[in-house]
C-alpha positions in Angstrom: 0.0 0.0 0.0 1.4 3.4 -1.1 0.6 6.3 1.2 1.1 9.9 0.4 0.3 12.7 2.8 0.9 16.2 1.5 -0.1 19.7 2.5 -1.1 22.8 0.5 -0.4 26.1 2.2 0.7 24.3 5.4 3.5 22.1 6.7 2.5 18.5 7.5 3.7 18.1 11.1 4.6 14.7 12.6 1.5 15.1 14.8 -0.8 15.6 11.8 0.9 12.7 10.0 0.4 10.4 13.0 -3.2 11.5 13.4 -4.0 10.7 9.8 -2.3 7.3 10.1 -4.3 6.3 13.2 -7.5 7.3 11.5 -6.6 5.4 8.3 -6.1 2.2 10.3 -9.8 2.0 10.7 -10.4 2.0 7.0 -7.6 -0.5 6.2 -9.0 -2.8 9.0 -12.4 -3.0 7.2 -10.9 -3.5 3.7 -7.4 -4.8 3.2 -7.2 -4.6 -0.7 -6.1 -1.0 -0.8 -3.6 -0.2 -3.5 -2.8 3.5 -3.0 -3.9 6.3 -0.6 -3.3 10.0 -1.3 -4.2 12.5 1.5 -4.1 16.3 0.8 -4.5 18.7 3.7 -5.3 22.3 2.6 -5.7 25.7 4.3 -7.7 28.2 2.3 -7.0 31.8 3.4 -10.0 33.6 2.0 -10.7 36.1 4.8 -9.9 35.9 8.4 -13.6 35.1 9.2 -14.0 32.5 6.4 -10.7 30.6 7.0 -11.4 27.0 6.0 -9.3 24.0 6.4 -9.9 21.1 4.0 -8.9 17.5 3.9 -9.1 15.3 0.8 -8.5 11.5 0.3 -8.2 9.6 -2.9 -8.3 5.8 -2.2 -7.4 3.5 -5.0 -8.7 -0.1 -4.6 -8.9 -2.8 -7.1 -11.4 -1.8 -9.8 -12.4 1.5 -8.2 -11.2 4.9 -7.0 -12.9 6.5 -4.0 -12.6 10.3 -3.5 -13.8 12.1 -0.4 -13.3 15.7 0.8 -14.4 17.5 3.9 -13.9 21.1 5.0 -14.2 22.6 8.5 -12.8 25.4 10.7 -10.6 22.9 12.5 -8.3 20.6 10.5 -8.6 17.7 13.0 -12.4 17.9 12.9 -12.2 17.9 9.1 -10.0 14.8 9.2 -12.5 13.0 11.6 -15.5 13.8 9.4 -13.5 12.7 6.3 -12.5 9.4 7.8 -16.2 8.7 8.8 -17.3 9.3 5.2 -14.4 7.3 3.8 -15.2 4.4 6.1 -18.9 4.3 5.0 -17.9 4.4 1.3 -15.3 1.6 1.8 -17.8 -0.6 3.6 -20.4 0.1 0.9 -17.8 -0.9 -1.8 -16.9 -4.0 0.1 -20.6 -5.0 0.4 -21.1 -4.6 -3.3 -18.2 -6.9 -4.0 -19.6 -9.7 -2.0 -21.9 -12.3 -3.7 -25.3 -12.0 -2.0 -27.1 -14.3 -4.3 -28.7 -17.5 -2.9 -29.8 -20.5 -4.7 -33.5 -20.6 -5.5 -35.8 -22.6 -3.2 -37.1 -24.7 -6.1 -33.6 -25.9 -7.0 -32.9 -26.9 -3.4 -36.1 -29.0 -3.2 -35.2 -30.7 -6.5 -31.8 -31.6 -5.2 -33.2 -33.3 -2.2 -35.6 -35.6 -4.1 
């Protein structure tokens, strides 16, 4: 699994990097077929009142690419909300991959006779 954590208009501190890694453990625990993860942390300096901090994740799994973004006034809050969204999308993708089809009841009765 390739992991890239980068920052736009901010330096990615070791504390931020460790926080993102601990949050990504939850996602990789649910789905282990992750090929590549790219995390982008951004600070947008529009005005002092409208200062937004945004986190984006692009997750590449076999056959699909999942993109999630979240903005908040606090970067740690944005990362928390982002990981919740990403976890839901990864679980939904994993559920779609599983085969939920069951054999028909008529065919089961015919096999028993």
